[in-house]
N, C-alpha and C positions, 0 to 999 in steps of 0.2 A: 560637596557634602552630600551623603546619601539622604534620601527622603526619610522623614521621621519613622514611617511605618516599617521601613527596612531595617531600622536599628533599635526599635523600641524594646525589643525583648520577646520572649515567647509567651504563649497563652498561659503556660504553667507558671511563669514568673508573675504574671498578673493575678493568677489565682492565689499564689503565695502571698503577694502583697495585700490582697483583700483579707486573707485569713489573719495576717498580722494586724491589720487595721482593726478588724472586728474583735480580735482577742485582746488587743492592747499590749501584746508582748510576743517575743520570739518563742518563748516557752509554750505559751498557750496555742500559738499557731502550729508549732511542731506537734503537739499532742493531737490537735484537731485534724491535721493532715497525715499523721502517722509518719512523719519525717524526723530526722535528727536535727538538732539545733544548728550544727555547722552547715548542714545542707540548706536550711532556710536562709541563714545568714549569707551564704555564698551566692544563692540565687538573687537575693535582694541587692547584693553588691554588684552583680552583673547588670541588673536592671537599672541601678543607680548610675553605673558607668554609661549605659546606653542612653539614658536621659540626659546625662551631663550635669547632674545636680544631685545633692543629697536628698533622700526621700524623707528622712526623719532624723531627729537628734535624740540622743540618749541622755536624759536628765535624771540622775539617780537611777531608780528602777523604772522610770516612766519613759515611754516613747512619745515624743512630740513630733507630729508630722509637719514637715515644711510646706510652704505654699506649693512648691513643685510636687511634693509627695501627694498632697490633697488633690491636685489636678490629675495626677496619674490614677489615684484611687477612683475619682469620678469617672474618668474615661474607661478604666478597667471594668467598672460596673456596667457601663453602656456596652462595651465590646462583648463581655461574657453574657450579658442579658440578651443581646441580639442573637448570639449563637444558641442560647437556650431556647429562645422563641423559634428560631429556625428548626431546631430539633423537634419541638412540639408540633410545628406545622407539618413537617415531613411525616411524623407519626400519624397525624390526623389524616394526611393524604392516603396513608396506607390502612385507614380504617381503625387505627388505634388511638386511644387517648393516653398519652404518655408524657412524662415530664415531672417537674416538681412544683407542688403548691406550697407557698410560704405563708404561714399564718403567725401573727403575733397577737396574743390575747391577754386580757387582764385576768388576774388571779381567779376571780369568781367564775369566769367563763370556762375555766379548765374542767369544771364539773360536767358540763353538758357537751362541749365541742367534741370531745373524743367519741361520744355516741353518734354525733352527726357525721363525723369522719368515717366511722366504722361502716355505716350504711353507704356512704359515698364511695368508699373503696371497694365495697362488694360489687358495685356497678362498674367501677373503673379501676381494676386491680393493677394496672400498669403505672398508676400515678404514685409518686413518692411524696411524702409530707415532711416539711421542715416546720416544726412547731415550737414557738417561743412563748414563754409565760412570764408575766411581771405585773407589778402594780400599775395603776393608770399612768403615773408620771413616767415610769420606765417605758411603757408602750408609746407614749407621746414622744419621748426621746428617740425611739426607733423610727418614727415618721421621717426624721431628718436624714436617715440613711437611705431611704427609698428602696430598701432591699426586699421588703415583704409585699406580697400581693394584696393581702387584706389584714386589717387591724380590727379586733373585736372590742367594742366599748359599750358601756351603758350610758356614758356621758362623753361623747366625742368632744375634743377641744374645738373651740369656736374660731380660733385664729389660724386655722389651716384650711386650704382649699381642698375639700374632700367630697367624694361621692359617697352619700350615706344610704345604706340599704337596710331599712328596718326589717327585722325578721322574727323577733320574739319579745313578749313582755317579760319584765324582770321585777316581780313584786318583792319588796323587802319587808320581812315579817318580824314581829316582836317575839322573842323566845326567853324562857326561864328554865331553871332546873325542874325536873318532875317533882311534884310535891311542894313546890314553892307556894307561899300563901296567896300570891296573885293568881295562881292557876285555878283557884276556887271562885274567882270573880269574873263577871262579864262587864262589858262596856267600861273598861278602865280608862281613866283620863291619861293623856300622854304625859302630863306633868307628874302624875302619881307614879307612872311607870319609870320615868327617868330620874325620879328622886332616889330610887334604889341604885346601889353601886353599878355604874354603867361601864360596859366593856366596848371599846371602839377600835376600829382598824387604824393603821398608821397614816400619817400625812402622805398624800399622793395616791391613796386608795380611792377608787370610784365609789365604793360603798360608803366610805366616810364622807366623800363629797356630797352624795345624795342625802345622807342623814343630816349633816350640818345645815344644808340648804333647807331641808324640811323643818328642822328645829327652829331655824331663824324665822321662817314663814309662820310657824305656829306660835312663836313667842315663848318658847320653853328653854330652860337651861338644864343641861344634863349633869348629874353627879358622876363625872367621869372618874373611875377608879384606876383603870388600866388601859394602856394603848398596846395593842397586840397585832403582830404582823402577818397573821394568817387566819382564814376562816376556821380551819380545823382547830387551831389553838384557842380561838374564841369559843367554839362549841364545847371543847373539853373544859374550859374555864367555867363556862356556864353550868355544865354538868356537875362540876365540883363545888358549886355554890358560891363562886367568887363574885358573881354579879349577873346582871341581865344584859341583853344585847338585841340588836336588830341586824339580821343577815338576809341575804338573798334566799328565796325559797328554793332556788336551784341547788344551793349548797346543802340543803336538807334532803331534797328529793333524790339527788344523785350521790351525795356524800354521806348520807346517813343522819338520822335524827334520834337515835336511841338515847334515852335519858333526858330528852328535851320536851318541852311543851310550848306550843304556839299559843299566844294570847290574843284575846279580843281587846285591842287597844284602839282608842279613837284615832282617826286620821291615819290608820295603818290598814292594810299594807301601804307602804310608800311605793307608788307605781312608777316604775321607770321602764325603759325599753332597751333591748339589745340591738346593736347596729353592726353590720359589716361595713367598714370604711375603707376606701381606697383613694390614693392620691389622684387628683384630677390631671396632674401632669404626667402620670405614668400609664402607658397603654397596657390594658389587661392582656395577659398571655392567653393562649388557647385553653390551657388548663384552668387558669383563674376564671375565665368566662364560663367554662363548663361547671365549675364549682358554684358560681353565682347563680347560674340557671337552675342547678340542682336545688340549692338552698331556697330559691324563690318559689319553687314548686313543691317537689316531694319532701325535701328536707324540712321545710317549715311545718308542713302538715304532720310529718312523722314526730317531730319534737313536741308539737302541741298535743299530740295523742299521748306521748310518754308522760307529759306534765299534766295531762287532763285539763288543758286550758280551754 
């Protein structure tokens, strides 16, 4: 029998397999790879034949990967990751910083991370960026895939082995509609503030996690009127007079604060921090290490200057 590496299939088939796994469907992978669905299916059939076992089962519209399929996915990540690191090292030897930096960030970080990346790419124009955004729970789920170089959290999960690199403060501030009666007052008690109809982010949001933890510590109960799944929607709801809210100051500084007033409420801002997190079990690529070095020096200083921190 031929050795496994001689019959396992091509690198392109491994790329297609990973795309199907990430997209959760043949259709999604086809769109991501700009291939026809029959082409994707045919390549996966060849890979399955080479492995000698089915890679997934089709249950309704859902693809459920078999044990063999999951093992091939795991190995495909390692093989393709190794080749990517080789490409980066070869570029580095030629005096170039090239390759792909993969970032997965929580929703609120999307306001300032692009500004950080813009300056980074001015210095390293040959680097590509793969940028994913989701709520805190979605980004925690991505940790399990190990596909990203860094994950940006204000509240990293405690049950993962992570390297944590603190790089910016993340103050959460109390806001109301311009002209709201509270905007005429100073030193407002937290309970008085949250007695007003309160707008809060969805379950799984890092901002909500921090707010609920703070409310519990302060012994206050909020009059929650609405649960809203984005900072922008919360800001517009506050502008419209639907309620009051607490949001990251970054969402105001970089996302706009027209029509809003920040209040002087006791025990606010709620002070949290931003972290770059990386898996302890994953070696940083040349590009990832370059980004970390940049953030730890110039990037942090530049962002603090923009935020006037």
